C-alpha positions in Angstrom: 0.0 0.0 0.0 1.2 3.5 -0.8 1.6 5.8 2.2 0.2 8.7 0.3 -2.9 6.7 -0.6 -3.4 5.8 3.1 -3.0 9.5 4.0 -5.6 10.5 1.4 -8.0 7.8 2.6 -7.7 8.8 6.3 -8.3 12.4 5.5 -11.4 11.7 3.5 -12.7 9.3 6.1 -12.1 11.8 8.9 -13.6 14.8 7.1 -16.5 12.8 5.6 -16.1 14.5 2.3 -13.8 14.3 -0.8 -14.4 18.0 -1.4 -13.2 19.1 2.1 -10.4 16.6 2.0 -9.1 17.9 -1.3 -9.0 21.4 0.0 -7.3 20.3 3.2 -4.7 18.3 1.3 -4.3 20.9 -1.5 -5.0 18.3 -4.2 -7.5 18.2 -7.1 -10.6 16.3 -6.1 -10.5 14.0 -9.2 -6.9 13.0 -8.4 -7.8 12.4 -4.8 -10.8 10.2 -5.8 -8.5 8.3 -8.2 -5.9 7.5 -5.5 -8.5 6.3 -3.1 -10.1 4.2 -5.8 -6.7 2.6 -6.6 -6.4 1.7 -2.9 -9.8 0.0 -3.0 -8.9 -1.9 -6.1 -5.6 -3.1 -4.6 -7.4 -4.2 -1.4 -10.4 -5.6 -3.3 -12.6 -3.8 -0.7 -15.0 -0.9 -0.9 -13.6 1.4 1.8 -16.0 4.4 1.5 -19.7 4.6 1.0 -20.2 7.6 -1.3 -23.5 9.5 -1.2 -24.8 13.0 -1.9 -23.9 14.1 1.6 -20.3 13.0 1.5 -18.4 9.8 2.2 -18.4 7.5 5.2 -16.2 4.5 5.9 -17.6 1.0 5.3 -16.9 -1.8 7.8 -13.7 -2.6 5.9 -13.0 1.1 5.8 -13.3 1.5 9.6 -10.9 -1.4 10.0 -8.4 0.1 7.6 -8.8 3.6 9.2 -7.8 2.2 12.6 -4.7 0.6 11.1 -3.8 3.5 8.8 -3.8 6.0 11.6 -1.3 3.8 13.5 0.8 3.3 10.3 1.0 7.0 9.5 1.7 7.8 13.1 4.7 5.4 13.2 6.0 6.9 9.9 5.8 10.3 11.5 7.6 9.1 14.6 10.3 7.5 12.4 10.8 10.8 10.7 11.1 12.6 14.0 13.5 10.0 15.4 15.7 10.5 12.3 15.4 14.3 12.9 16.6 13.8 16.5 19.7 12.1 15.1 20.4 15.5 13.5 19.7 17.1 16.9 16.3 18.5 16.2 12.6 17.8 16.2 10.8 17.8 12.9 7.3 17.5 11.4 4.3 19.8 11.2 2.0 20.9 14.1 -1.4 22.6 13.5 -2.7 24.6 16.5 -6.1 26.2 17.0 -6.6 29.2 19.2 -9.7 31.2 20.3 -9.7 34.7 18.7 -9.3 36.3 22.1 -6.1 34.4 22.8 -4.6 34.4 19.3 -3.7 38.1 19.5 -1.9 37.5 22.8 -0.1 34.2 22.1 0.6 33.9 18.4 3.8 36.0 18.3 5.5 34.7 21.5 4.4 31.1 20.7 5.8 31.3 17.1 9.0 32.9 18.3 9.6 30.2 21.0 8.6 27.4 18.5 11.2 28.6 16.0 13.9 28.8 18.6 13.3 25.4 20.1 12.2 23.4 17.0 13.7 25.1 13.9 13.3 22.0 11.7 9.5 21.7 12.5 6.6 23.6 10.8 3.9 25.5 12.7 0.4 26.3 11.6 -1.8 28.5 13.8 -5.5 29.3 13.1 -8.3 31.1 14.9 -11.7 29.7 15.5 -14.5 29.1 18.0 -14.1 26.2 20.4 -16.9 24.2 18.9 -15.4 24.4 15.4 -11.9 23.6 16.7 -13.2 20.4 18.4 -14.5 19.3 15.0 -11.1 20.1 13.4 -9.4 17.9 16.1 -11.6 15.0 15.3 -11.1 15.2 11.5 -7.4 15.8 11.7 -7.1 19.4 10.6 -5.8 20.4 14.0 -3.3 18.6 16.2 -3.8 20.8 19.3 -6.4 23.3 20.3 -6.9 25.7 23.2 -10.5 25.6 24.2 -12.7 27.6 26.6 -14.8 25.5 29.1 -14.2 22.3 27.3 -16.3 19.2 28.3 -15.2 15.6 28.0 -16.0 14.5 24.4 -15.6 11.2 22.6 -12.4 11.3 20.6 -10.9 14.3 22.4 -8.5 14.4 25.4 -8.4 17.6 27.4 -6.0 18.9 30.0 -6.7 22.0 32.3 -4.5 25.0 31.5 -5.6 27.9 33.6 -8.6 29.9 34.8 -9.4 33.4 33.6 -11.5 36.0 35.5 -14.0 37.7 33.4 -14.5 41.4 34.0 -17.1 44.1 33.2 -15.4 46.4 30.7 -16.7 50.0 30.4 -15.7 53.2 28.7 -13.5 55.3 31.0 -15.4 58.5 31.8 -13.4 61.7 31.4 -11.6 62.7 34.6 -12.1 59.4 36.3 -9.6 58.8 39.1 -7.1 55.9 38.8 -8.5 54.2 41.9 -9.8 50.7 41.2 -13.6 50.9 40.5 -16.0 49.1 42.8 -17.0 45.5 41.9 -20.4 44.9 40.4 -22.8 42.0 41.0 -23.7 39.7 38.1 -27.4 40.6 38.5 -26.5 44.3 38.0 -24.4 43.3 34.9 -27.4 41.6 33.4 -29.3 44.9 33.3 -26.5 46.7 31.5 -26.5 47.0 27.6 -23.9 44.4 26.5 -21.7 44.1 23.4 -21.1 40.4 23.3 -20.2 37.7 20.8 -22.9 35.6 19.2 -23.6 32.0 20.1 -22.0 29.5 20.2 -19.0 31.6 21.5 -17.8 29.9 24.7 -17.7 33.1 26.8 -21.3 34.1 25.6 -22.6 30.6 26.6 -20.9 30.8 29.9 -22.3 34.3 30.7 -25.8 33.2 29.8 -25.5 30.0 31.9 -24.2 31.8 35.0 -26.9 34.5 34.7 -29.6 31.8 34.2 -28.4 30.3 37.5 -29.4 33.5 39.3 -32.7 33.9 37.4 -31.7 36.6 34.9 -30.5 37.0 31.3 -28.1 39.4 29.6 -29.3 42.6 27.9 -27.7 42.2 24.5 -27.4 45.4 22.6 -25.0 44.2 19.9 -23.7 40.8 18.9 -20.1 41.2 17.6 -17.6 38.4 17.0 -14.2 39.8 17.5 -12.5 41.2 20.6 -11.0 44.2 18.9 -14.3 45.3 17.4 -16.1 44.8 20.8 -13.6 47.1 22.5 -13.9 49.7 19.7 -17.6 49.8 20.3 -17.2 50.0 24.1 -14.7 52.9 23.6 -17.4 54.6 21.5 -19.9 54.3 24.3 -22.1 51.8 22.5 -22.3 49.4 25.4 -20.4 47.3 27.9 -18.4 44.1 27.5 -17.5 41.0 29.5 -13.9 40.1 28.7 -10.7 38.8 30.4 -8.1 41.2 31.8 -5.6 40.1 29.2 -8.0 40.9 26.4 -8.2 44.5 27.6 -4.5 45.0 28.6 -3.4 43.7 25.1 -5.7 46.1 23.3 -4.4 49.1 21.4 -5.5 51.6 24.1 -6.2 49.9 27.4 -6.4 53.2 29.2 -9.7 53.9 27.4 -11.4 51.4 29.6 -12.4 50.7 33.1 -12.6 47.1 34.3 -14.7 46.0 37.3 -14.7 42.7 39.0 -18.0 40.7 38.9 -19.3 39.2 42.1 -22.3 37.1 43.4 -21.2 34.9 41.6 -17.8 35.8 40.1 -17.4 35.0 36.4 -14.4 32.7 35.7 -13.8 30.8 32.5 -11.4 27.8 32.2 -8.9 27.2 29.4 -8.0 23.6 28.3 -5.5 22.1 26.0 -7.2 19.5 23.7 -5.8 16.8 21.5 -7.3 14.0 19.5 -7.6 10.7 21.4 -7.6 8.8 18.1 -4.1 9.9 17.1 -1.3 9.6 19.7 0.8 12.8 19.9 4.1 12.8 18.1 7.3 13.9 19.9 7.1 17.3 18.2 3.4 17.7 19.2 4.3 16.7 22.8 7.0 19.4 22.8 4.6 21.9 21.4 2.0 21.1 24.1 4.6 21.9 26.7 5.6 25.1 24.9 1.9 26.2 24.7 1.5 25.7 28.4 4.8 27.5 29.2 4.0 30.4 26.9 0.4 30.8 28.1 1.2 30.8 31.8 4.1 33.3 31.2 1.9 35.7 29.2 -1.4 35.2 31.0 -0.7 33.7 34.4 -0.5 37.0 36.3 -3.6 38.4 34.6 -5.7 35.3 34.8 -7.0 35.6 38.3 -6.4 33.9 41.6 -7.4 30.4 40.7 -4.9 29.5 38.0 -5.0 25.8 37.0 -1.5 24.2 36.9 
């Protein structure tokens, strides 16, 4: 069996679509289909059930998928081991970050990655937690940082840290530099909020916590993007609920006042997530440690009193 054919088959089976797999692999769909068909001819088995909605593995395909993942993983490990003989880790690692963290972590993480693993390749993308979980399952991502992740079949999660969420308001002219008074969550619910749309993890967490005390947020604007939310708050269009690091890393943090939220406090948890179906390579393991180190270095002091180690 040709390794490239195995890789193509695995990608189609995981993504459930020849179209999506061809885009992910950067190969023309007819060529992809031909290679998978050649594999089926060689094995004298139908590996994929093709239909109008995509492609799903047959029983034979499910069996081959399990073996093919292991074969491709061992090949990648062999390449890494050979790279270590040269004194360096190699391979490609695809990381997914929430938009609110990408702005903070992308540059220091890329810099550290290049310094520690110059022979490896790094890919970083931004997306919502729900979309990144799907990308972990279908192989488009190797590692993701997720907000408030829940145990899910096929995904392993590790706690990273806890962030305190704050009420962010436009700073009134002439306001003293003394820390503003905390505000209760019930009071926050009555304020006009500029907040991301569902299924943003922070939006869902805010709604869940408010529902627990018998209220709901007053949503003035639904905006997906931390920078845009802060721009609107600075213009007096409403209030926001964001982490301290999101405000401090903005272009003009002095334009805002941040207030702690109480009764109950709002805290959101960050998790590292990997696929449970594909064991992490040595390069991916080193990258996991690097993400943890970089995140705690950049955000640990600003994340609140209950950091998860």
